[in-house]
ZAMARGU-4260 file (C-alpha; in steps of 0.2 Angstrom, whole numbers, plus 5000, padded with zeros to 4 digits):
<rodrens>
0) 5145/5206/5545 | 5142/5213/5527 | 5144/5198/5518 | 5131/5190/5529 | 5118/5204/5526
5) 5122/5202/5507 | 5119/5183/5507 | 5102/5187/5517 | 5096/5200/5503 | 5101/5187/5490
10) 5091/5175/5498 | 5077/5186/5500 | 5078/5190/5481 | 5077/5170/5477 | 5061/5170/5489
15) 5054/5184/5479 | 5057/5176/5464 | 5048/5160/5468 | 5034/5169/5474 | 5031/5179/5459
20) 5031/5163/5450 | 5017/5155/5460 | 5007/5172/5461 | 5006/5172/5442 | 5000/5154/5440
25) 4987/5157/5454 | 4981/5173/5445 | 4981/5163/5429 | 4968/5150/5437 | 4959/5163/5446
30) 4954/5174/5432 | 4951/5159/5421 | 4939/5152/5433 | 4929/5168/5437 | 4930/5177/5420
35) 4913/5184/5414 | 4919/5183/5396 | 4912/5170/5383 | 4923/5156/5379 | 4934/5160/5364
40) 4939/5142/5361 | 4936/5134/5344 | 4922/5119/5348 | 4929/5106/5336 | 4915/5094/5342
45) 4918/5078/5351 | 4925/5060/5347 | 4917/5045/5351 | 4925/5028/5356 | 4916/5013/5345
50) 4924/5000/5354 | 4910/4988/5357 | 4897/4980/5345 | 4910/4974/5331 | 4908/4957/5323
55) 4915/4946/5310 | 4915/4929/5302 | 4924/4913/5304 | 4921/4897/5298 | 4904/4903/5292
60) 4900/4908/5310 | 4897/4926/5317 | 4909/4931/5332 | 4907/4947/5342 | 4921/4955/5348
65) 4920/4960/5367 | 4931/4975/5366 | 4946/4984/5356 | 4959/4981/5353 | 4956/4963/5349
70) 4967/4951/5342 | 4963/4935/5330 | 4975/4921/5324 | 4968/4924/5305 | 4978/4933/5292
75) 4965/4942/5284 | 4949/4946/5293 | 4933/4958/5290 | 4924/4968/5305 | 4907/4975/5303
80) 4900/4988/5313 | 4883/4999/5312 | 4890/5017/5312 | 4881/5029/5325 | 4871/5045/5319
85) 4884/5059/5314 | 4871/5072/5318 | 4872/5079/5302 | 4890/5081/5300 | 4903/5072/5290
90) 4912/5061/5300 | 4929/5052/5299 | 4934/5035/5308 | 4951/5035/5316 | 4963/5021/5321
95) 4981/5015/5323 | 4985/5003/5310 | 5001/4991/5314 | 5007/4985/5298 | 4992/4978/5291
100) 4983/4981/5274 | 4966/4990/5277 | 4950/4992/5265 | 4935/5001/5272 | 4918/5001/5265
105) 4903/5010/5269 | 4888/5000/5263 | 4894/4994/5246 | 4906/5009/5243 | 4925/5007/5245
110) 4930/5023/5255 | 4948/5020/5259 | 4962/5009/5255 | 4980/5007/5262 | 4993/4996/5257
115) 4986/4988/5242 | 5000/4995/5229 | 5013/4987/5242 | 5030/4995/5248 | 5046/4998/5238
120) 5055/4983/5244 | 5048/4968/5253 | 5031/4966/5260 | 5030/4975/5278 | 5019/4989/5278
125) 5023/5004/5289 | 5012/5008/5305 | 5000/5024/5302 | 4987/5033/5309 | 4971/5030/5297
130) 4960/5044/5294 | 4944/5036/5285 | 4931/5049/5279 | 4914/5040/5281 | 4902/5055/5276
135) 4886/5059/5285 | 4878/5046/5295 | 4860/5043/5301 | 4864/5027/5312 | 4858/5015/5298
140) 4874/5011/5288 | 4886/4997/5290 | 4905/5000/5290 | 4916/4985/5285 | 4936/4986/5289
145) 4945/4973/5281 | 4962/4970/5289 | 4977/4959/5282 | 4992/4956/5290 | 5008/4960/5279
150) 5019/4950/5290 | 5014/4937/5304 | 5001/4928/5305 | 4989/4938/5317 | 4978/4951/5313
155) 4976/4966/5327 | 4961/4975/5327 | 4965/4993/5335 | 4953/5004/5345 | 4942/5014/5333
160) 4936/5032/5335 | 4923/5042/5326 | 4920/5061/5324 | 4921/5076/5314 | 4938/5079/5305
165) 4943/5094/5316 | 4938/5084/5332 | 4948/5069/5326 | 4963/5079/5321 | 4964/5088/5339
170) 4960/5071/5346 | 4976/5065/5338 | 4986/5080/5342 | 4982/5078/5361 | 4987/5059/5360
175) 5003/5064/5353 | 5007/5077/5364 | 5020/5067/5373 | 5028/5062/5357 | 5028/5081/5352
180) 5035/5089/5368 | 5048/5075/5367 | 5054/5080/5350 | 5053/5099/5353 | 5063/5099/5368
185) 5076/5086/5359 | 5079/5096/5345 | 5081/5112/5354 | 5094/5105/5365 | 5103/5097/5350
190) 5102/5114/5341 | 5109/5123/5357 | 5123/5108/5360 | 5127/5110/5341 | 5128/5129/5340
195) 5138/5129/5356 | 5150/5117/5348 | 5153/5127/5333 | 5156/5142/5343 | 5169/5131/5352
200) 5176/5127/5335 | 5180/5144/5329 | 5188/5147/5347 | 5200/5132/5343 | 5195/5122/5358
205) 5195/5105/5350 | 5191/5094/5366 | 5175/5105/5370 | 5171/5105/5352 | 5171/5087/5351
210) 5161/5083/5368 | 5147/5096/5363 | 5145/5091/5344 | 5145/5073/5349 | 5132/5076/5362
215) 5122/5086/5350 | 5122/5076/5335 | 5116/5060/5348 | 5101/5070/5354 | 5097/5075/5338
220) 5096/5058/5329 | 5088/5051/5345 | 5074/5064/5343 | 5072/5061/5324 | 5071/5042/5327
225) 5057/5043/5339 | 5046/5056/5328 | 5049/5044/5312 | 5043/5029/5323 | 5028/5038/5327
230) 5012/5043/5317 | 5016/5062/5320 | 5029/5062/5306 | 5018/5051/5293 | 5005/5063/5296
235) 5015/5078/5293 | 5024/5072/5278 | 5010/5062/5270 | 5024/5048/5265 | 5023/5034/5277
240) 5036/5023/5269 | 5050/5037/5267 | 5046/5040/5286 | 5047/5021/5290 | 5064/5019/5282
245) 5072/5034/5288 | 5066/5028/5306 | 5076/5011/5303 | 5091/5020/5298 | 5091/5033/5313
250) 5090/5019/5323 | 5105/5011/5317 | 5116/5028/5317 | 5110/5036/5333 | 5121/5025/5345
255) 5138/5031/5334 | 5139/5050/5342 | 5139/5041/5360 | 5156/5032/5357 | 5163/5050/5350
260) 5156/5056/5367 | 5164/5044/5379 | 5180/5045/5370 | 5181/5064/5372 | 5178/5062/5392
265) 5187/5047/5394 | 5207/5049/5398 | 5211/5033/5392 | 5207/5027/5373 | 5198/5010/5371
270) 5201/5001/5357 | 5185/4990/5359 | 5175/5007/5358 | 5184/5010/5340 | 5181/4992/5335
275) 5162/4993/5341 | 5159/5010/5331 | 5166/5000/5315 | 5155/4987/5317 | 5139/5000/5318
280) 5146/5007/5302 | 5148/4991/5294 | 5130/4986/5300 | 5123/5001/5293 | 5131/5000/5274
285) 5128/4982/5274 | 5109/4984/5279 | 5107/4997/5266 | 5115/4986/5252 | 5104/4971/5257
290) 5090/4981/5257 | 5093/4991/5240 | 5100/4977/5230 | 5094/4960/5237 | 5076/4966/5242
295) 5078/4962/5261 | 5067/4971/5272 | 5075/4981/5288 | 5064/4972/5300 | 5072/4956/5297
300) 5088/4962/5301 | 5083/4972/5316 | 5090/4958/5328 | 5108/4962/5322 | 5106/4980/5327
305) 5099/4976/5344 | 5112/4965/5348 | 5125/4980/5343 | 5115/4991/5355 | 5116/4979/5370
310) 5134/4976/5366 | 5136/4996/5365 | 5129/4999/5382 | 5138/4984/5391 | 5154/4990/5383
315) 5152/5008/5387 | 5148/5004/5405 | 5162/4993/5407 | 5174/5007/5402 | 5166/5020/5411
320) 5167/5009/5426 | 5185/5008/5424 | 5186/5026/5421 | 5179/5029/5438 | 5189/5017/5447
325) 5205/5023/5442 | 5202/5042/5445 | 5184/5045/5451 | 5180/5056/5437 | 5162/5064/5441
330) 5156/5062/5423 | 5159/5043/5423 | 5148/5039/5438 | 5133/5051/5431 | 5134/5043/5415
335) 5134/5025/5423 | 5117/5030/5431 | 5110/5036/5415 | 5114/5021/5406 | 5107/5010/5417
340) 5091/5019/5416 | 5093/5020/5396 | 5098/5001/5396 | 5081/4996/5406 | 5070/5008/5395
345) 5079/5000/5379 | 5077/4982/5385 | 5058/4986/5388 | 5058/4992/5372 | 5065/4976/5364
350) 5052/4967/5375 | 5038/4975/5366 | 5047/4974/5349 | 5048/4954/5351 | 5029/4951/5356
355) 5026/4956/5374 | 5012/4967/5366 | 5015/4981/5379 | 5017/4999/5374 | 5034/5004/5384
360) 5035/5020/5372 | 5032/5032/5384 | 5045/5024/5396 | 5058/5022/5381 | 5055/5042/5378
365) 5057/5047/5396 | 5073/5036/5397 | 5080/5044/5382 | 5076/5061/5389 | 5084/5058/5406
370) 5099/5051/5396 | 5099/5068/5384 | 5099/5080/5399 | 5113/5070/5409 | 5125/5072/5393
375) 5119/5091/5393 | 5123/5093/5410 | 5139/5084/5409 | 5145/5094/5394 | 5142/5110/5402
380) 5149/5105/5419 | 5167/5098/5409 | 5166/5115/5400 | 5165/5127/5415 | 5179/5115/5423
385) 5190/5116/5407 | 5188/5136/5407 | 5191/5136/5425 | 5207/5126/5421 | 5213/5137/5408
390) 5210/5153/5418 | 5221/5145/5432 | 5233/5142/5418 | 5231/5159/5412 | 5235/5166/5429
395) 5250/5157/5433 | 5257/5162/5416 | 5253/5179/5419 | 5263/5178/5437 | 5278/5171/5429
400) 5279/5188/5418 | 5273/5200/5429 | 5281/5209/5445 | 5268/5206/5460 | 5274/5222/5468
405) 5273/5235/5456 | 5260/5225/5441 | 5275/5230/5428 | 5282/5216/5417 | 5297/5207/5426
410) 5314/5203/5420 | 5308/5186/5414 | 5295/5195/5402 | 5308/5208/5396 | 5320/5194/5391
415) 5308/5186/5381 | 5302/5202/5372 | 5320/5206/5368 | 5322/5189/5360 | 5307/5193/5350
420) 5314/5209/5345 | 5332/5202/5341 | 5322/5190/5329 | 5314/5205/5318 | 5296/5202/5326
425) 5288/5219/5331 | 5302/5229/5325 | 5288/5241/5316 | 5280/5246/5332 | 5297/5249/5340
430) 5298/5266/5343 | 5313/5268/5358 | 5317/5263/5374 | 5317/5272/5391 | 5328/5266/5406
435) 5322/5273/5421 | 5331/5272/5438 | 5324/5277/5455 | 5335/5287/5465 | 5339/5288/5485
440) 5329/5271/5487 | 5344/5265/5498 | 5342/5280/5509 | 5325/5277/5511 | 5327/5260/5517
445) 5340/5264/5530 | 5330/5280/5535 | 5311/5273/5537 | 5314/5254/5535 | 5311/5242/5520
450) 5292/5241/5519 | 5293/5260/5516 | 5306/5258/5504 | 5293/5245/5496 | 5279/5258/5496
455) 5291/5269/5487 | 5294/5255/5474 | 5276/5251/5471 | 5273/5270/5469 | 5285/5271/5455
460) 5280/5257/5447 | 5262/5265/5447 | 5268/5281/5440 | 5278/5273/5425 | 5263/5263/5420
465) 5252/5278/5420 | 5264/5289/5411 | 5266/5275/5397 | 5249/5268/5396 | 5245/5265/5378
470) 5262/5271/5372 | 5274/5257/5379 | 5277/5241/5389 | 5284/5244/5406 | 5296/5232/5415
475) 5304/5231/5432 | 5321/5224/5428 | 5330/5227/5445 | 5328/5231/5462 | 5326/5250/5457
480) 5325/5249/5439 | 5312/5250/5427 | 5312/5249/5408 | 5300/5256/5395 | 5300/5249/5378
485) 5290/5263/5368 | 5279/5258/5354 | 5268/5266/5341 | 5271/5284/5335 | 5288/5291/5342
490) 5287/5307/5351 | 5301/5319/5356 | 5310/5315/5371 | 5303/5331/5382 | 5286/5324/5377
495) 5290/5308/5386 | 5298/5317/5400 | 5284/5327/5404 | 5272/5312/5405 | 5283/5304/5418
500) 5285/5321/5427 | 5267/5324/5427 | 5262/5308/5436 | 5277/5309/5448 | 5270/5328/5452
505) 5253/5321/5457 | 5262/5306/5467 | 5273/5318/5477 | 5259/5331/5481 | 5250/5315/5492
510) 5264/5306/5499 | 5278/5312/5512 | 5292/5304/5503 | 5294/5311/5485 | 5300/5301/5470
515) 5315/5305/5461 | 5321/5297/5444 | 5335/5297/5432 | 5331/5294/5415 | 5339/5288/5399
520) 5331/5288/5383 | 5336/5279/5366 | 5325/5286/5351 | 5332/5277/5335 | 5333/5286/5320
525) 5321/5277/5304 | 5329/5259/5299 | 5339/5260/5315 | 5330/5248/5327 | 5343/5236/5335
530) 5336/5230/5351 | 5352/5227/5359 | 5360/5243/5354 | 5344/5253/5360 | 5346/5244/5377
535) 5364/5250/5379 | 5361/5268/5373 | 5346/5271/5385 | 5355/5262/5400 | 5371/5273/5396
540) 5361/5289/5395 | 5352/5286/5411 | 5369/5284/5420 | 5375/5300/5413 | 5361/5309/5420
545) 5361/5300/5436 | 5379/5305/5438 | 5374/5323/5434 | 5362/5323/5448 | 5374/5314/5462
550) 5387/5330/5456 | 5373/5343/5459 | 5368/5335/5476 | 5386/5335/5482
</rodrens>
């Protein structure tokens, strides 16, 4: 009844938690709509789309662009447009430039150039977000935007926007909020996993360390690749080429930690994973060499990396499939599901790269985020299961050395400690031994039954453990025989006896059948700590006391 009532209370508390969250959100929107205070947001102005009214010349003829983005088959083309009135404020044009040289004139003045100096290696220019200052406009000046393809034979003229610098920047941040949110989430996940792996490393938990570390590095490299492949990092660093090259390098590296993750969760070691890992490493260094020495551009070598990534996904699916068929491991099934999602988004990304001209970047990011979340969930679940297994082993180990009835250490534990003492370990702490025999147990068993005799043994063990708590380890080495290995500062025998007698006196006041003990102590002189000799001395002294007690009662 109490258990059911407790469950209902916990359920009610959970419902109240949810209700508190709903009320908080509702209050935010209600107060926001009905507040009488002035709007405190900063007005950056508006951004205007300029996607109509553009024209260019081809073979002496003027051709009008219906709408942007627009693709031509020419390698170099200049587009014209009369700029709208900027209402007396300096304006900025912005557009997403995909690997093209850009020159912009307002009237006869060149106001912007990109790509004229050329990249460090090759001819491929990074894709960037262009921000072109065009000054104050009155609606009469013509802007000319010249685009020249750095690679390929087609020019792509993207959508153009115009507004104040603040408004254009805020609009860019809004457009990039998906990438920013993805990057922040992934980096937080990565740092959390890596920090956890370092803690596990300190605790010498190697298998969990490898799991968390490889998952953290994979998530971090994935986020870094996505961020460097977007205009966000270009705007933050101001060095588009360094960001561009870093993106290629991260793309070649990020699958590697996945191999380590799969190896750490699979019971069987797959040679194919190791071989493919080596191929990824060779591919990285070979491409860096070709880029640095032979000036070969990374994008020309991308198909090799694409083939390796496709092979990696297929091989990991194969290995995990075998793992799941062999032992039905929960992690294998979950990673397989995540891999199929990741594989779908990856192939869509490949399709975008090889010319389908569709933006699958959002789907790619969502696929990677889902994959990362599943890796994190698997890491923590395996960590919890490993913890439970260790806890069970610790319990089994303690049970092997603990007397269940009394809570004292058992005979096996005593013999192990004696072996340690004989080997010379822990001798510095050894202060002596006490052999304690429970008197009259047979009479109690014969008179009141063995269940009452067991209660007396339990009471005896409790008294001995309390009496010597902190100054000795207590062992039950026989049916009614206990031994205490005294440690730390050596006391006098009468002090040890007083501690035990106090506990026995308290027990006897509360129980019908009193406890009686025969005790023998062996307290060595300095430098005399032979464990066997102490045990024999304590045992002999106990039997002498027991004999004296029998003689008094006879």
